[in-house]
N, C-alpha and C positions, 0 to 999 in steps of 0.2 A: 784418656782416663787412667790407663795402666801406667803410663810414664809419670804422670803427676802423683800417683799413689806410691810408686816405688822410688821416687826421687827423695834424697835425704836433704832437707833444708838445714841451714846452719843453726837456726834458733831452736830446732827440735832434736837434732842429732840422731833421730830415727826416722823411718819412713812413715808417712801418714797412714799407710795400710796397717802398720804395727800399732799405731796409736788407736785405731778404731777396733781392730780385731784382736790385738794382744799377741800376735805372732808374726814372724817374718812373712813377706809375700811369697807365694809359690813361684818357682821358676818354670819356664816353658822349655822342656827338653826337645831336642830334635828327634825326628822319627826316622828310623831305618827299616827298610822292608825286611820282614822275617822276624821282627822282635815280638810281635803278638800273633796269636793263633786265630783270633776271631777276625773274620773278614770285614765285618762292619766297623770294628774299632780301627783296623788298619786304614780303611777308607776315610774315616773321620780325621785321623791324625794326618794322613796325607793331604786332605783338603785344608787342614789348618796350616800346614807348612806352605802350601801353595798361596794361601791368602797372605801369609807373612812375607813371602817372596814378592808378591804383587805390591804390597805396601812399601817395601824397601825400594823397589824399582821406581815407583812414582815419587817417593820422597827424594830420591836422588835426582830425578829429572827436575823437580821443583827447586831443589837447591842449586842446580846448574843454571836454571833460568834466572833465579834471583842474582846469582853471581854475575851473569852476563849483563843484566840490567844495571847493576851497581858499577861495573867496570866501564859502562858507557859514559859515566859522568866523572871518571877518574882520568888523570893524565900523568904520564911519566915525564917529570921535569927535573932537570938538574942545572944548577948554576955553578959558576966558577968564581974564584976570588977576583975581585975587581969589576965584576958585572954590576950594572945598575938595575935596580928593581923598584917597583912601586909597592907600597905597603898598604894593605887593606885594614881599615878600622871599622868598628861597629858604628851605627848611626850616632849622630851628635849627642853628647851627654854633657850636662853642666852640673857642677857640684852644688850650685845654689838652687833656689827654687825655680829659677828661670828655665823654661823648656823651649827649645827652638821649634818654630812652626815649620811645616813642610819637610819632615825628616826624610821623606823619600827623595827629595831633591838635594839633600846634603851630599858632600863629597864622600866617596867610598874609598878612594885610593889617594895616598899622599906620597910625596917624593919627587924625583927618584933618589934613592939612597944607594951607596956603594956597599957591596958585600965585602966584609973583612975576612971572615973565615967560615968554614963549615963545621957545625956542631952536630955530630952524629949523622945518620942517613937522611933525616927529614927536617933539619933545623939549620938556620943560618944566622950569623951575627952581622948586624948592619952598622954602618957608621952614621949614627944619628947626631943631630946638633948637640953641642956640649951642654946646653941648658935644658935638654929634654928630660922629663921626669918619667921615664919608662924604660923597662929592661930591653936591651938591644937584641935579644935573641928571639926569633920568630919561627913558627912552623912554615913549611914550604907552601901550604895551602893559602897562606895570607900574602904571598909574594907573586908579583906579576912582572915579567921581564920588560925592561925599558928598551924599546927599539930605536936605534939611531942615537945621535948626539943631541943633547939639549942643554941650553945655558940657563934654564930656569933654576932659581934657588930652591933647594929642598925645603919643604914645609911640613909642619905637623899641626894637628888640631890645637886651637888656642888654649883649650883647657889642660893641655899637657905641657905648656910653657909656664915657668914660674912668674915671668914678668906680666902675665896677663892678669889684670885686676878682676876681681869678682864682680858680677853684676849686682848693683845695689838699687833698691827701689827709690824712685824719685817722687812720685805722687800717685794718688789714687784717682782713677778716672770715673769709676762707676762701681756700684754694688748691686748684688742680687742674692736671691735665695734659690737653691736647687735641692732636689731630692736625691740622696745617695743611699742606696740600700734601705729605703723606707724612712730615712732620717733626714730632716731638713738641715742643710748646711749653708752657712753664710759665706759668700765669696766676694772678693774685691778684684777689680780690674786694675792691675798695677802697671804703670809705665816705668821702665828701667832707665837708669842713668846711662847716657851715651847711645841710646837706641831711640828709634822713632816710635810714635804712638801705634803704628801698624804692628809692632812687635810686642805690644802689651799683652799680658796673659792673665787669665782668671786663676786666682790662688785662694785656697781656703783660708779663712780668717785665723783659725787656730794655727795653721802652719806658718802664716806670716808673723803672728805674735811669738811663736817659738823661735823662728829664725832671725827675726829682726824685732826684738822686744822694745827698742827705743824709737821705732818708726811709728808716726802718728797715722792712724787709719781713718781719721775724721776729716780728710781733705775734701772729700766729695759730699756735698749736702744733698741728701736724698730723702724721700718720704719715709714714714715709719715702716712701710712694707719693705721688708728685706733689710732693715737697718741692723747694724751689728751691736747697738747698745741696748737692744730690747730682745729678750728671749720670748718669742710668742708661743713657745710650747708651755711656758709657765707664766701666765699673765699675772701682772701685778694685782695684789689684793690689799684693800684697805680695811683694817679691822677697827671697828668703833665699839666703845664700851656702852652697853645698853644702860638706860636710866633705871633707877630703882623704882619699884612699884610701892607707893605709899598708900595705905588704906585710907587715911584721913587727909583729904586735900587741904583743909584749913591748917592742920598741923604742919604740913609740908611748906605751905606758903609762909607761915610765921617763922619757920626755921630758916628759910632763905632770906627773909628780911633781917633776922638777927645776924646772919653771916655778912650781909652788906654793911650793917652798922659797925661791925668789928673791923 
């Protein structure tokens, strides 16, 4: 509590204690024997210093314990120029609406690639394919040494290669309505060109219309339930003009006959 009250945040420029009380926080001075004459005051100040020393001791032990736990997952690794390493990427990402299924089974390392040079103490520059659309400098935590000799051609994810065509929708297999955050959302099951129907994915209708405005979403004939051409949150209403009330029925009948003759 005291540390948070005496810490100066950047957006305040003063301590929270000074904001509340209007004066700087008091400092805790060390106690030296013989400074005070009252025995009770001396014992209280000595007990306070003992508590502070006890807290500092246990805080230091906790810091050392956390340091040892963190170092267990760290490794001291160095590479040399000419070594081959594997490069770790994030799970599969596609710039289009298509999302790969079973991301946990996707490749995590790509390569191997040769190290060209060392950039600083924790970064290395790799020899990537000429068509790669990615910066060639990577942190050492993303690299894994390649053991032995391998004749496998180095590879990169397809979405980092310019010649990889984007996935385009081929046809709509099904439609449905789902609830997202309490709102009913229409979705379509899209089959992508060049992929099997097992790779079809459910995409929101609004996202499909925004990404592919010229693609027809009416390929799949389904029932009104869950259709995209009817908004069931705002049902259609037919307004009819009510007939005029005429006091004299005979006068109204003669008026209608006159209109027919005209």
